[in-house]
C-alpha positions in Angstrom: -40.2 -23.4 26.8 -42.1 -26.2 28.5 -43.5 -29.2 26.7 -46.9 -29.2 26.1 -49.6 -31.7 25.1 -52.7 -29.5 23.1 -55.8 -31.1 22.5 -56.2 -33.9 24.7 -59.8 -32.9 25.4 -61.0 -31.3 22.2 -59.0 -33.4 19.9 -57.5 -30.0 18.2 -53.7 -29.5 17.3 -53.1 -26.8 19.8 -49.4 -26.3 18.9 -50.1 -26.1 15.2 -53.1 -23.7 15.6 -51.0 -21.6 18.1 -47.6 -21.7 15.7 -50.3 -20.6 12.8 -51.9 -17.6 14.5 -48.1 -16.5 15.6 -47.1 -16.6 12.0 -49.9 -14.7 11.0 -49.0 -12.1 13.3 -45.1 -12.2 12.9 -44.2 -12.9 9.4 -45.2 -10.1 7.8 -43.4 -7.9 10.1 -40.6 -10.0 9.4 -40.6 -10.1 5.8 -40.9 -6.0 6.0 -38.1 -6.0 8.2 -36.0 -8.6 5.9 -37.0 -6.5 2.9 -35.8 -3.2 4.3 -32.5 -5.0 5.7 -31.4 -5.9 2.1 -32.2 -2.6 0.8 -30.0 -1.1 3.2 -27.2 -3.4 3.0 -27.5 -3.2 -1.1 -27.0 0.6 -0.5 -24.1 0.3 1.8 -22.5 -1.8 -0.7 -23.3 0.6 -3.2 -21.7 3.8 -1.4 -18.9 1.4 -0.6 -18.3 1.1 -4.4 -18.7 4.6 -5.1 -16.4 5.6 -2.2 -13.5 3.0 -3.4 -14.2 4.6 -7.2 -13.8 8.4 -5.4 -10.9 7.3 -3.5 -8.7 6.4 -7.0 -9.7 9.4 -8.7 -8.7 11.6 -5.4 -5.1 9.6 -5.4 -4.7 10.5 -9.4 -5.9 14.0 -8.5 -3.2 14.5 -5.8 -0.6 13.7 -8.1 -1.3 16.4 -10.2 -2.4 19.1 -7.3 1.6 18.5 -6.1 3.4 21.0 -7.7 6.8 18.9 -7.3 5.7 16.5 -9.3 5.8 18.8 -12.1 9.3 19.7 -11.2 10.5 15.9 -11.9 13.7 15.7 -14.4 14.5 12.9 -16.8 18.1 12.6 -16.8 20.0 9.8 -19.6 23.4 8.9 -20.1 24.4 8.8 -23.9 26.6 5.4 -22.8 25.5 3.6 -19.7 28.0 1.2 -19.7 30.5 4.3 -18.7 27.9 5.9 -15.9 24.5 6.8 -15.1 22.9 9.6 -14.2 19.8 10.9 -11.9 18.3 13.7 -11.4 15.9 15.7 -8.9 14.0 18.6 -9.1 16.6 21.2 -8.3 18.5 19.9 -11.6 18.8 22.8 -14.1 17.9 21.2 -17.7 21.3 21.2 -19.7 23.4 18.7 -21.2 26.9 17.8 -20.1 30.1 16.0 -21.8 31.5 13.4 -19.6 34.4 11.7 -19.9 35.4 8.9 -17.3 39.1 9.0 -16.6 39.7 6.4 -13.6 37.3 5.0 -11.4 37.6 5.3 -7.7 39.5 2.6 -5.8 39.5 0.8 -2.7 43.1 -0.2 -1.7 44.5 -3.7 -1.5 47.8 -5.1 -0.3 49.2 -8.6 0.5 52.3 -9.8 2.5 55.1 -11.7 1.8 54.3 -15.9 2.1 54.8 -17.5 5.0 54.4 -21.3 5.9 50.9 -22.4 6.7 50.5 -22.0 10.7 54.0 -20.8 11.2 54.5 -18.9 14.4 55.2 -15.5 14.2 56.8 -13.2 16.4 54.8 -11.8 19.2 54.5 -7.9 19.7 52.0 -5.1 18.7 50.9 -4.4 15.1 49.8 -1.1 13.9 47.6 -0.7 10.7 46.3 2.6 9.5 43.9 3.4 7.1 44.5 7.2 5.7 44.7 9.3 8.7 43.1 6.6 11.2 45.0 3.7 12.8 44.7 1.1 15.5 46.9 -1.3 17.0 46.6 -5.3 17.7 48.7 -7.2 20.3 50.3 -10.5 18.9 50.6 -13.2 21.5 51.4 -16.5 21.6 47.6 -17.1 21.1 47.2 -15.7 18.0 50.8 -15.3 15.9 50.1 -17.0 12.7 48.5 -15.4 10.0 45.0 -16.9 11.0 45.2 -15.3 14.3 46.3 -11.8 12.6 43.6 -12.0 10.3 40.9 -12.7 13.3 42.6 -10.1 15.2 42.3 -7.5 12.8 38.6 -8.1 11.9 37.5 -8.5 15.5 39.2 -5.0 16.4 36.3 -2.6 17.4 38.2 0.5 16.6 39.3 -0.6 13.0 38.3 2.0 10.6 37.6 -0.2 7.8 40.4 -2.6 6.9 39.1 -6.4 5.7 41.9 -9.0 6.6 41.6 -12.1 4.9 44.7 -15.2 4.6 45.1 -16.9 0.8 46.4 -20.2 0.6 48.7 -20.8 -2.2 49.7 -23.4 -4.2 53.2 -24.2 -2.7 51.4 -24.4 0.5 52.6 -21.1 1.9 50.3 -18.5 2.8 49.5 -14.8 2.5 47.8 -12.3 4.3 45.6 -10.2 2.3 44.5 -6.3 3.6 41.9 -4.5 2.0 40.4 -1.2 2.5 36.3 -0.8 2.8 36.7 2.8 2.0 37.2 4.3 -1.6 39.9 7.2 -2.5 43.7 8.0 -2.6 43.8 9.0 1.0 42.5 5.8 1.9 46.2 4.0 1.8 46.9 0.9 3.7 50.1 1.0 6.1 51.2 -1.7 8.7 53.9 -1.2 10.9 55.3 -4.1 13.6 56.9 -3.8 17.0 58.3 -7.4 17.8 58.9 -7.8 21.4 60.9 -11.3 21.0 62.0 -12.1 17.5 63.4 -15.5 19.0 59.8 -16.7 19.5 58.9 -17.5 15.7 59.5 -15.6 12.2 59.8 -11.8 12.8 56.9 -10.1 13.3 58.3 -7.2 11.2 58.6 -9.2 8.1 54.6 -8.4 7.9 55.7 -5.0 7.1 56.5 -5.5 3.5 53.4 -5.0 1.5 52.8 -5.5 -2.3 50.1 -3.3 -3.9 47.3 -5.4 -5.6 45.0 -2.1 -5.9 46.2 1.2 -5.7 44.0 3.7 -3.5 43.1 6.3 -6.2 40.0 8.8 -6.4 37.7 8.9 -9.4 38.8 11.0 -12.1 36.2 12.9 -14.5 35.9 15.4 -17.0 32.8 17.4 -17.3 32.4 19.9 -19.9 36.3 20.0 -20.0 36.7 20.5 -16.0 38.6 18.3 -14.3 36.9 16.5 -11.3 38.2 14.3 -8.6 36.5 12.2 -5.9 36.9 9.8 -3.6 34.2 7.9 -4.3 32.5 6.3 -7.7 29.2 8.5 -6.9 29.4 11.8 -7.5 26.5 14.0 -6.4 28.2 17.6 -5.5 29.3 18.7 -8.7 26.2 20.1 -10.6 23.2 20.9 -8.1 20.3 18.2 -8.0 22.3 15.7 -10.5 24.3 12.3 -9.5 26.7 10.5 -11.5 27.3 6.8 -10.9 30.7 5.9 -12.6 30.7 2.3 -13.9 33.6 2.2 -16.5 36.7 4.4 -17.3 37.4 4.8 -20.8 39.6 8.0 -21.9 38.5 7.6 -25.8 35.2 8.2 -25.3 33.2 11.2 -24.0 29.8 10.7 -23.2 26.7 13.0 -22.8 24.5 13.4 -19.7 21.2 15.3 -20.8 18.7 16.6 -18.2 15.4 17.6 -19.3 11.9 18.2 -18.0 10.2 14.7 -17.1 7.4 15.3 -19.9 6.5 11.5 -20.1 6.0 11.4 -16.2 3.2 14.4 -16.3 1.5 12.6 -19.4 1.2 9.6 -17.7 -0.1 11.4 -14.5 -2.7 12.7 -17.0 -3.5 9.4 -18.4 -3.7 7.9 -14.9 -5.9 11.0 -14.2 -8.7 10.5 -17.1 -8.6 6.5 -16.3 -9.4 7.2 -12.8 -12.3 9.7 -13.5 -13.7 7.2 -16.3 -13.5 4.2 -13.8 -15.9 6.6 -11.5 -18.2 8.1 -14.0 -18.9 4.2 -15.1 -19.2 3.5 -11.4 -21.8 6.0 -11.1 -23.8 5.7 -14.1 -24.2 2.2 -13.4 -25.6 3.1 -9.8 -27.6 5.4 -11.3 -28.8 3.4 -14.3 -32.6 2.5 -15.1 -34.1 0.4 -17.9 -37.0 1.5 -18.8 -38.0 -2.2 -20.7 -37.2 -4.3 -17.5 -37.8 -2.0 -14.8 -34.4 -2.7 -13.4 -32.9 0.3 -11.5 -29.1 0.8 -10.4 -28.8 0.6 -6.2 -28.5 4.3 -5.9 -30.9 5.6 -8.3 -32.3 9.1 -7.4 -29.7 9.3 -4.6 -28.9 13.1 -4.1 -25.3 12.3 -2.7 -24.5 10.4 -6.1 -26.1 13.0 -7.9 -24.4 15.8 -6.1 -21.1 14.6 -6.6 -21.1 13.8 -10.0 -22.8 17.2 -11.0 -19.8 18.8 -9.1 -17.2 17.0 -10.5 -18.4 17.5 -14.1 -19.1 21.3 -13.5 -15.1 21.6 -12.1 -13.8 19.3 -15.0 -15.3 21.8 -17.6 -15.1 25.3 -16.1 -11.9 27.7 -16.8 -9.1 28.1 -14.4 -8.6 31.8 -14.4 -4.9 33.8 -14.5 -3.5 30.7 -16.6 -2.1 30.2 -20.2 -3.5 26.7 -20.6 -7.4 27.4 -18.9 -9.2 24.4 -19.7 -8.8 20.6 -19.9 -9.9 21.0 -23.5 -7.0 23.0 -24.7 -4.8 20.2 -23.2 -6.4 17.6 -25.3 -8.5 16.0 -22.7 -12.6 16.5 -23.7 -16.0 14.9 -22.8 -17.9 12.0 -24.7 -21.3 13.3 -25.1 -22.3 9.7 -24.9 -21.4 8.6 -21.5 -19.6 11.6 -19.8 -16.1 9.6 -19.9 -13.1 11.9 -20.8 -11.1 11.2 -23.7 -7.6 12.2 -24.6 -6.2 13.5 -28.0 -2.9 12.2 -27.5 -1.1 14.3 -29.9 -2.3 17.4 -28.6 -1.5 16.7 -25.0 1.8 15.8 -26.1 2.2 19.3 -27.8 0.8 20.9 -25.0 3.5 19.4 -22.4 6.3 19.7 -24.9 5.7 23.2 -25.7 4.3 25.1 -22.6 5.0 22.6 -19.8 5.1 25.1 -17.3 1.5 26.2 -18.8 0.3 22.4 -17.8 1.7 22.5 -14.4 -0.4 25.8 -14.0 -3.5 24.8 -15.1 -3.7 21.5 -12.3 -1.6 23.1 -9.5 -1.9 26.5 -9.5 -3.3 27.9 -6.5 -6.7 27.5 -8.0 -5.9 25.1 -10.3 -8.1 22.3 -11.6 -6.6 19.7 -9.0 -7.0 21.9 -6.3 -10.8 22.6 -7.2 -11.5 18.9 -7.6 -9.5 17.9 -4.3 -12.0 20.1 -2.6 -14.9 18.7 -4.0 -13.6 15.2 -3.5 -12.6 15.8 0.4 -16.2 16.9 0.7 -17.7 13.4 0.2 -14.8 11.1 1.2 -13.2 12.8 4.4 -14.3 11.5 7.9 -17.4 12.8 8.7 -17.8 13.9 5.0 -21.0 13.5 3.0 -20.8 9.8 2.1 -19.7 9.0 5.8 -23.0 10.6 7.3 -25.0 9.1 4.6 -23.4 5.6 5.3 -23.7 6.1 9.1 -27.5 6.6 8.8 -28.0 3.4 6.9 -25.8 1.7 9.6 -28.0 3.4 12.1 -31.1 1.9 10.6 -29.8 -1.3 10.3 -29.4 -1.4 14.3 -33.2 0.1 14.5 -34.0 -3.4 12.3 -32.4 -5.6 14.8 -33.9 -3.6 17.9 -37.3 -3.8 16.1 -36.3 -8.1 15.6 -35.8 -8.5 19.2 -39.2 -6.3 20.1 -41.0 -8.6 17.8 -39.5 -11.7 19.0 -40.4 -10.7 22.6 -44.3 -9.5 21.5 -44.4 -13.0 19.7 -43.2 -15.0 22.7 -45.9 -13.0 24.7 -48.3 -13.5 21.9 -47.6 -17.4 21.8 -47.9 -17.5 25.4 -51.5 -16.5 25.7 -52.7 -18.2 22.7 -51.4 -20.9 24.6 -53.2 -20.2 27.5 -56.5 -19.5 25.8 -56.4 -23.0 23.9 -55.0 -24.9 26.9 -58.5 -23.5 29.2 -60.8 -24.7 26.4 -59.3 -27.5 25.9 -59.4 -28.3 29.4 -63.1 -27.3 29.7 -64.0 -29.6 26.5 -62.6 -32.3 28.7 -64.3 -31.3 31.7 -67.6 -31.1 29.6 -66.8 -34.6 27.8 -66.4 -36.3 31.3 -69.7 -34.8 32.2 -71.5 -35.6 29.3 -70.3 -39.4 30.0 -71.5 -39.3 33.4 -74.7 -38.0 32.7 -75.3 -40.6 30.1 -74.3 -43.1 32.6 -76.5 -41.7 35.1 -79.4 -41.4 32.6 -78.8 -45.4 31.7 -79.4 -46.4 35.3 -82.8 -44.7 35.8 -85.9 -47.1 36.3 -87.4 -45.8 33.4 -84.7 -46.5 31.4 -84.9 -50.1 32.8 -88.6 -50.3 31.8 -87.9 -49.2 28.4 -85.1 -51.6 27.9 -87.7 -54.4 29.3 -90.3 -53.7 26.5 
């Protein structure tokens, strides 16, 4: 904007006057836009709070809507020093007597002792792990225990034999071979073909291996039935049940119990109630009104807020057809009449779950169960292009409109300022011209003869 110096002729503060006139025109509109923007932003924040609470409740509903969540099993071992047990939904409820007779074990063997860094013969070593074997070539570059160790461990076709060298107190060394695989069939064997025994200690001496740990299968009795496996994790004896063996003890028979996981279901119901109460409190706060102070919730009177609360309450209190437990009240979940929150009778809930587990599952997860119906309500409000998205998108569009209005106002005020400034500048110029003319006339009048005569008198 050009620098102006208004008021030279008239003495009027043109800049101040123009600013006041423009502000008088623009400030009320700006204030209305500010108030409207603040109100919309408050509504957007409130809808964000509502959507978050709905989302958390929706998660708790999904946990009860999924039938598989009612098929979870609780598996326990009476002696977890011997074994642990887990079970999936395919496991049948039952109790099993378990005796861990023997743990599966990996083979571990050692060679005879050799002097440290002593050169052995050259040739070929053939190592076997069960039915799998591989060969390594021994030459003058690697014909020590350390070289053989490296050759074994770096062989790409090694089926699972780890080699190490142990240093003895007498300065000698031994080669240690350990299987990475458990089980009786995974024995370690070694054979040697010495091309030239004169170039060092006979390579064939490595063939003499002493057992440190014998390769063996796990042995257990399950209800008196002998079971043998090449792993300490056994998952193919009882459908859906996995045993992890930890210690052998032929003097102890422990018990594995497989039951319905009642505690998991109760926990999900408690989470469901807690999430609903958080949502209900959020809705109550957003729609509150204090008659004494006039303070109102951000969404007081909002149709979307009223709609979701009404539909959820109706669904929660309705009966489900075709199931033995048809209402939440029969489950021990009732509504607090003061604030609309749900409350749990823990003893009644325990009894329902323990005595009629399948009916509890049907109440929530049957084809037209409570969780299924609630999910439908929540989806209408929380999904993309759902009711809440439509409302918030509409509010965001209003914010864009306010931005456009601000731009139009700025342009209008800019034009108004230019017009006022032009008018007052013209006025100021005219006043200056009139003042100049007045001074000139005064001077001319002062020079008239009549004026001199008057001065002489």
